[in-house]
C-alpha positions in Angstrom: 43.9 -30.8 15.8 44.4 -33.0 18.9 42.2 -33.0 21.9 44.8 -31.3 24.1 45.5 -28.7 21.5 41.8 -27.9 21.1 41.5 -27.4 24.9 44.5 -25.0 24.9 42.8 -23.0 22.1 39.3 -22.9 23.5 40.2 -21.9 27.1 41.7 -18.5 26.2 38.7 -17.9 23.9 36.2 -18.6 26.7 38.2 -16.5 29.1 38.1 -13.5 26.7 34.3 -13.5 26.7 32.7 -10.8 28.8 31.1 -11.7 32.1 27.6 -13.2 32.1 26.3 -9.9 33.6 27.8 -7.9 30.8 26.5 -10.3 28.2 23.0 -10.0 29.6 23.2 -6.2 29.6 24.5 -6.1 26.1 21.6 -8.4 25.0 19.0 -6.1 26.7 20.6 -3.0 25.0 20.6 -4.8 21.6 16.9 -5.7 22.1 16.0 -2.1 23.0 17.8 -0.9 20.0 15.9 -3.2 17.7 12.6 -2.3 19.3 13.3 1.4 18.6 15.0 1.0 15.3 12.5 -1.4 13.6 9.6 1.0 13.6 11.8 3.8 12.4 13.2 1.6 9.7 9.7 0.5 8.6 8.5 4.1 8.3 11.6 4.9 6.3 10.8 2.0 4.0 7.1 2.9 3.8 6.9 6.7 4.0 3.6 8.5 4.1 2.9 11.9 2.7 -0.3 14.0 2.2 -2.0 12.1 5.1 -4.4 15.0 5.8 -5.6 15.0 2.2 -5.9 11.3 2.2 -8.0 11.1 5.4 -10.2 14.0 4.3 -11.0 12.5 0.9 -11.4 9.0 2.3 -13.9 10.3 4.8 -15.7 12.3 2.2 -16.0 9.4 -0.3 -16.4 6.5 2.2 -13.2 4.7 1.1 -10.6 3.0 3.2 -7.8 5.5 3.7 -5.1 2.8 3.8 -6.3 1.5 0.5 -5.8 5.0 -0.9 -2.3 5.0 0.6 -1.5 1.7 -1.0 -2.7 2.7 -4.4 -0.7 5.9 -4.2 2.4 4.0 -3.2 2.0 1.5 -6.1 1.0 4.2 -8.7 3.5 7.0 -7.9 5.4 6.4 -4.7 3.9 9.7 -3.4 5.5 11.7 -6.3 2.8 14.1 -7.5 4.7 14.9 -10.7 4.7 11.4 -12.2 3.1 11.1 -15.6 2.8 7.8 -17.5 3.2 7.3 -21.2 -0.6 6.8 -21.4 -1.1 10.3 -19.9 -2.0 9.2 -16.3 -1.1 11.9 -14.0 -0.4 12.7 -10.3 -0.3 10.7 -7.1 -3.1 8.3 -8.1 -2.2 8.3 -11.8 -5.6 9.5 -13.1 -6.0 9.1 -16.9 -7.8 11.8 -18.9 -10.8 9.6 -19.3 -11.0 9.0 -15.5 -10.8 12.7 -14.9 -13.6 13.4 -17.4 -15.7 10.7 -15.7 -15.1 12.4 -12.4 -16.0 15.8 -13.7 -19.2 14.5 -15.5 -20.5 12.2 -12.8 -18.7 13.3 -9.6 -19.7 16.9 -9.9 -16.0 18.0 -9.8 -15.2 21.4 -11.3 -14.2 21.3 -15.0 -11.2 23.5 -13.8 -9.8 20.4 -12.1 -8.8 19.1 -15.5 -5.9 21.6 -15.4 -5.0 20.8 -11.8 -4.7 17.0 -11.8 -1.1 17.2 -10.4 -2.3 19.1 -7.4 -2.1 16.5 -4.6 -5.4 17.4 -2.8 -7.4 17.4 -6.1 -5.8 14.2 -7.4 -6.4 12.4 -4.1 -10.0 13.5 -3.9 -10.8 12.5 -7.5 -8.9 9.2 -7.2 -10.7 8.4 -3.9 -14.0 9.1 -5.5 -13.1 6.9 -8.4 -12.0 3.9 -6.3 -15.1 4.3 -4.1 -17.2 4.2 -7.2 -15.5 1.0 -8.5 -16.1 -0.7 -5.1 -19.8 0.2 -5.4 -19.9 -1.0 -9.1 -18.5 -4.4 -8.1 -20.9 -4.7 -5.2 -18.3 -4.2 -2.4 -15.7 -6.6 -3.9 -12.6 -4.5 -3.3 -10.4 -7.1 -5.0 -12.3 -6.7 -8.3 -12.3 -2.9 -7.8 -8.5 -2.8 -7.3 -8.1 -4.9 -10.5 -10.4 -2.5 -12.3 -8.4 0.5 -11.2 -5.5 -1.0 -13.1 -7.1 -2.8 -16.0 -10.4 -0.9 -16.4 -13.9 -1.9 -15.2 -14.8 -3.1 -18.7 -12.1 -5.7 -18.7 -12.8 -6.9 -15.2 -16.6 -7.2 -15.9 -15.7 -9.2 -19.0 -13.6 -11.6 -17.0 -16.2 -12.0 -14.3 -19.1 -12.4 -16.7 -17.3 -15.0 -18.8 -16.2 -17.0 -15.7 -12.5 -16.3 -16.6 -12.0 -15.0 -13.0 -14.2 -15.4 -10.0 -13.2 -12.0 -8.5 -11.4 -13.5 -5.5 -8.0 -12.8 -4.1 -7.4 -16.6 -3.8 -7.7 -17.0 -7.6 -5.7 -14.0 -8.8 -3.9 -16.4 -11.1 -7.0 -16.5 -13.2 -6.6 -12.8 -14.2 -5.5 -12.8 -17.8 -3.2 -9.7 -17.4 0.0 -10.4 -15.6 0.4 -6.7 -14.9 -3.0 -6.6 -13.2 -2.3 -9.7 -11.1 1.0 -8.1 -9.9 -0.8 -4.8 -9.3 -3.5 -6.3 -7.0 -0.9 -8.3 -5.0 1.2 -5.1 -4.5 -1.8 -3.1 -3.4 -2.7 -5.7 -0.9 0.9 -5.9 0.4 1.2 -2.1 0.9 -2.3 -1.9 2.4 -1.2 -4.2 5.2 2.0 -2.3 5.7 0.4 1.1 5.8 -2.4 -0.1 8.0 0.0 -1.6 10.5 2.3 1.4 10.6 -0.2 4.3 10.5 -3.4 3.1 12.0 -2.8 5.4 14.9 -3.5 8.3 12.6 -7.2 7.6 12.6 -9.7 7.4 15.4 -12.0 5.3 13.4 -12.9 2.1 15.2 -13.5 0.1 12.0 -10.7 -2.3 11.2 -9.6 -1.7 7.6 -8.9 -5.2 6.3 -9.2 -6.3 2.8 -10.9 -9.6 2.0 -9.0 -12.8 1.9 
């Protein structure tokens, strides 16, 4: 295309553009749209259910509510009817052995064994369990999250043998690929739910997981 032909083509194209004022207005409207739509889109992508039960149980057991949200998202996507092939049930996917431990050591009613799918009961028992794991691993929430997936026996074995140092930085040392991926996902959703729903709590503490 020659220079003259190019000029003949580009001039009508430039003339067809809206005025500078209209372009600025369109840009502002587009910016406002994204400012409004982005939070709505994020909450659609990362929905939250049973927040009252989560905050109640988190407060009662002393666990980070956003960690509970993250675990529920990874375990069941907030579907209380989910049951795994291993018999894990409900929002926080509690196994029969975990439920028995909660009944025996957490002073939960034995009747709860028949109500594991109930969201309030499941969240309360699951919150108690993750809180206990955090205490067992001396505040190391990374190790506690790994133990929620792989079991505290396995995690203790890895730590005691030096196979894994218990840090997020060295997740690649965890022998189980499923557990590595699980911990990464929980961290990811913890940040998402904390950023989107921190307004739901009046707690001044900043719920951040260790790096």
